[in-house]
PATI-82498 format. One record per residue (C-alpha): x negated, y negated, z negated. Coordinates in Angstrom, 3 decimals. Last residue first. Layout:
c1=X, c2=Y, c3=Z
...
// end
This chain:
c1=-147.341, c2=36.227, c3=-118.675
c1=-143.560, c2=36.738, c3=-118.851
c1=-143.663, c2=40.644, c3=-119.343
c1=-139.999, c2=41.546, c3=-119.344
c1=-140.561, c2=44.104, c3=-116.511
c1=-144.194, c2=44.826, c3=-115.985
c1=-146.904, c2=42.440, c3=-114.843
c1=-148.547, c2=43.303, c3=-111.426
c1=-147.703, c2=40.065, c3=-109.779
c1=-149.414, c2=38.329, c3=-112.924
c1=-152.611, c2=40.016, c3=-111.973
c1=-153.699, c2=42.465, c3=-114.762
c1=-156.846, c2=42.023, c3=-116.919
c1=-155.019, c2=39.623, c3=-118.951
c1=-156.748, c2=36.181, c3=-119.450
c1=-159.436, c2=36.001, c3=-122.085
c1=-160.245, c2=33.582, c3=-124.851
c1=-163.500, c2=32.454, c3=-126.747
c1=-162.892, c2=29.580, c3=-129.142
c1=-165.414, c2=27.191, c3=-130.594
c1=-163.565, c2=24.971, c3=-133.222
c1=-164.730, c2=21.526, c3=-134.158
c1=-166.205, c2=20.030, c3=-137.274
c1=-165.413, c2=18.477, c3=-140.743
c1=-167.538, c2=16.860, c3=-143.438
c1=-170.663, c2=16.400, c3=-141.238
c1=-170.129, c2=18.726, c3=-138.136
c1=-169.563, c2=22.295, c3=-138.722
c1=-168.625, c2=24.612, c3=-135.578
c1=-165.925, c2=26.603, c3=-137.021
c1=-165.211, c2=29.830, c3=-134.999
c1=-162.334, c2=31.223, c3=-132.874
c1=-162.405, c2=34.682, c3=-131.597
c1=-160.944, c2=36.922, c3=-128.943
c1=-157.943, c2=34.742, c3=-128.233
c1=-155.845, c2=36.577, c3=-125.674
c1=-154.669, c2=33.976, c3=-123.156
c1=-151.203, c2=33.851, c3=-121.841
c1=-150.245, c2=30.242, c3=-122.094
c1=-148.256, c2=30.827, c3=-125.365
c1=-151.565, c2=32.425, c3=-126.794
c1=-153.684, c2=29.408, c3=-125.697
c1=-151.070, c2=26.954, c3=-127.206
c1=-150.784, c2=29.003, c3=-130.452
c1=-154.697, c2=29.188, c3=-130.853
c1=-154.921, c2=25.405, c3=-130.292
c1=-152.188, c2=24.633, c3=-132.877
c1=-153.979, c2=26.859, c3=-135.433
c1=-157.317, c2=24.971, c3=-134.852
c1=-155.810, c2=21.546, c3=-135.448
c1=-154.824, c2=19.224, c3=-132.575
c1=-157.234, c2=16.846, c3=-130.925
c1=-157.433, c2=13.442, c3=-129.360
c1=-160.636, c2=11.441, c3=-129.353
c1=-161.269, c2=8.128, c3=-127.487
c1=-165.000, c2=6.847, c3=-127.452
c1=-166.306, c2=3.268, c3=-127.569
c1=-170.017, c2=3.052, c3=-126.549
c1=-173.438, c2=3.184, c3=-128.286
c1=-173.595, c2=6.849, c3=-129.234
c1=-170.095, c2=6.433, c3=-130.718
c1=-169.601, c2=2.758, c3=-131.490
c1=-166.074, c2=1.875, c3=-131.464
c1=-164.594, c2=5.305, c3=-132.582
c1=-161.125, c2=5.692, c3=-131.133
c1=-158.166, c2=7.594, c3=-132.421
c1=-156.368, c2=10.985, c3=-132.579
c1=-156.893, c2=13.617, c3=-135.318
c1=-155.687, c2=16.938, c3=-135.931
c1=-158.239, c2=19.413, c3=-137.789
c1=-160.453, c2=21.916, c3=-136.076
c1=-160.348, c2=20.416, c3=-132.567
c1=-161.439, c2=22.249, c3=-129.377
c1=-164.647, c2=23.504, c3=-128.196
c1=-164.354, c2=25.776, c3=-125.285
c1=-165.113, c2=29.346, c3=-123.847
c1=-162.444, c2=30.592, c3=-121.399
c1=-162.910, c2=33.888, c3=-119.749
c1=-161.538, c2=36.021, c3=-116.749
c1=-159.862, c2=39.246, c3=-116.925
c1=-157.590, c2=38.446, c3=-114.021
c1=-159.187, c2=35.551, c3=-112.137
c1=-159.243, c2=32.133, c3=-113.851
c1=-157.750, c2=29.148, c3=-112.106
c1=-154.295, c2=29.786, c3=-113.330
c1=-155.378, c2=30.065, c3=-116.972
c1=-157.485, c2=26.933, c3=-116.699
c1=-154.342, c2=25.122, c3=-115.138
c1=-152.205, c2=26.297, c3=-118.195
c1=-154.835, c2=25.118, c3=-120.606
c1=-154.810, c2=21.708, c3=-118.783
c1=-151.068, c2=21.482, c3=-119.235
c1=-151.391, c2=22.207, c3=-122.974
c1=-153.953, c2=19.376, c3=-123.155
c1=-151.724, c2=16.457, c3=-121.747
c1=-149.767, c2=15.691, c3=-124.808
c1=-153.112, c2=15.498, c3=-126.737
c1=-154.617, c2=12.726, c3=-124.671
c1=-157.927, c2=13.844, c3=-123.139
c1=-161.020, c2=13.468, c3=-125.120
c1=-160.714, c2=16.676, c3=-126.965
c1=-160.802, c2=18.568, c3=-123.572
c1=-164.367, c2=17.493, c3=-123.268
c1=-166.506, c2=18.677, c3=-126.248
c1=-167.731, c2=21.647, c3=-124.480
c1=-165.595, c2=23.149, c3=-121.651
c1=-166.398, c2=26.536, c3=-120.116
c1=-164.526, c2=28.277, c3=-117.500
c1=-165.032, c2=31.971, c3=-116.470
c1=-164.642, c2=34.320, c3=-113.648
c1=-163.352, c2=31.474, c3=-111.458
c1=-161.180, c2=30.759, c3=-108.365
c1=-158.266, c2=33.024, c3=-109.442
c1=-155.527, c2=30.510, c3=-108.503
c1=-156.917, c2=27.844, c3=-106.102
c1=-158.304, c2=24.628, c3=-107.727
c1=-156.587, c2=21.416, c3=-108.802
c1=-157.749, c2=18.632, c3=-110.812
c1=-155.135, c2=16.194, c3=-112.396
c1=-155.754, c2=16.621, c3=-116.109
c1=-159.616, c2=17.369, c3=-115.388
c1=-160.012, c2=13.965, c3=-113.908
c1=-162.593, c2=14.187, c3=-111.092
c1=-166.177, c2=13.735, c3=-109.935
c1=-167.072, c2=17.060, c3=-108.540
c1=-170.376, c2=18.991, c3=-108.820
c1=-171.887, c2=22.023, c3=-107.137
c1=-174.777, c2=23.861, c3=-108.965
c1=-178.342, c2=24.715, c3=-107.996
c1=-179.574, c2=21.086, c3=-107.990
c1=-179.102, c2=20.886, c3=-111.757
c1=-180.827, c2=17.580, c3=-112.900
c1=-180.146, c2=15.410, c3=-109.777
c1=-176.635, c2=16.501, c3=-109.211
c1=-176.043, c2=16.323, c3=-112.839
c1=-177.280, c2=12.760, c3=-113.045
c1=-174.982, c2=11.573, c3=-110.172
c1=-172.121, c2=13.411, c3=-111.874
c1=-172.907, c2=11.585, c3=-115.160
c1=-172.753, c2=8.229, c3=-113.457
c1=-169.539, c2=9.109, c3=-111.528
c1=-167.979, c2=9.784, c3=-114.939
c1=-164.845, c2=12.075, c3=-114.929
c1=-166.802, c2=15.342, c3=-115.010
c1=-166.641, c2=18.574, c3=-113.197
c1=-169.360, c2=21.182, c3=-112.718
c1=-169.018, c2=24.047, c3=-110.282
c1=-171.382, c2=26.903, c3=-111.055
c1=-172.302, c2=30.082, c3=-108.955
c1=-173.910, c2=32.073, c3=-111.895
c1=-177.044, c2=33.307, c3=-113.416
c1=-179.585, c2=30.490, c3=-113.666
c1=-176.651, c2=27.941, c3=-113.161
c1=-175.165, c2=28.783, c3=-116.524
c1=-178.106, c2=27.291, c3=-118.371
c1=-178.303, c2=24.287, c3=-116.259
c1=-174.469, c2=23.743, c3=-116.611
c1=-174.901, c2=23.989, c3=-120.347
c1=-178.021, c2=21.931, c3=-121.077
c1=-177.886, c2=19.569, c3=-119.312
c1=-175.239, c2=19.077, c3=-116.535
c1=-175.067, c2=15.307, c3=-116.964
c1=-171.527, c2=15.511, c3=-118.282
c1=-170.090, c2=18.929, c3=-117.637
c1=-166.487, c2=17.958, c3=-118.577
c1=-165.014, c2=21.373, c3=-117.135
c1=-167.995, c2=23.781, c3=-116.410
c1=-166.396, c2=26.111, c3=-113.976
c1=-168.042, c2=29.473, c3=-113.496
c1=-168.184, c2=31.647, c3=-110.311
c1=-169.826, c2=35.050, c3=-110.716
c1=-173.350, c2=35.412, c3=-109.154
c1=-174.678, c2=37.753, c3=-111.811
c1=-171.837, c2=39.609, c3=-113.528
c1=-169.889, c2=38.217, c3=-116.478
c1=-169.437, c2=39.566, c3=-120.139
c1=-173.044, c2=39.394, c3=-120.917
c1=-173.133, c2=35.547, c3=-120.175
c1=-170.178, c2=34.731, c3=-122.557
c1=-171.478, c2=35.259, c3=-126.249
c1=-174.933, c2=34.059, c3=-125.107
c1=-173.217, c2=30.922, c3=-123.819
c1=-172.619, c2=29.938, c3=-127.430
c1=-176.200, c2=30.775, c3=-128.479
c1=-177.757, c2=28.615, c3=-125.611
c1=-175.386, c2=25.853, c3=-126.152
c1=-176.333, c2=25.548, c3=-129.909
c1=-174.826, c2=22.122, c3=-130.512
c1=-177.238, c2=19.589, c3=-132.260
c1=-175.880, c2=18.486, c3=-135.541
c1=-173.515, c2=15.516, c3=-135.597
// end
């Protein structure tokens, strides 16, 4: 795997937000580099399933808040965040749980909020026995399926780009919620 260019990826998001905005890093790992880069500008909450990674993140990025939680059962109040980022994390949750995660993210975002995430490029579910020294579970749909899921959830997909990796890769997607609050939606608008 080539080294992800988090700084460049976040460069697509940062200008769309205001200093001090609330941002959720879903699957933050040890907080470096993405959470640390975001914490320079925003009020960041990092979430990861691993207590070891959360302990590291608390040491490495003291200006952010961290929670050790499962993203598939996590709850935040509606409209809590201006943006959610999730790099190489959602693809480790069983495929059948992923649409519900996108619905939760959509609910947690304020009107006009952004999602920047890496998702699958081709469909595959399985386990690698020795991924960076440990077994790792993967489950992802293909790029077209993710775009459909996001649009059905109410996101506007602004762009989706291939992030090459070996003979395949992942998809980096930037999506936005409607600028209108759901209670302001017109007749027949189910979003």
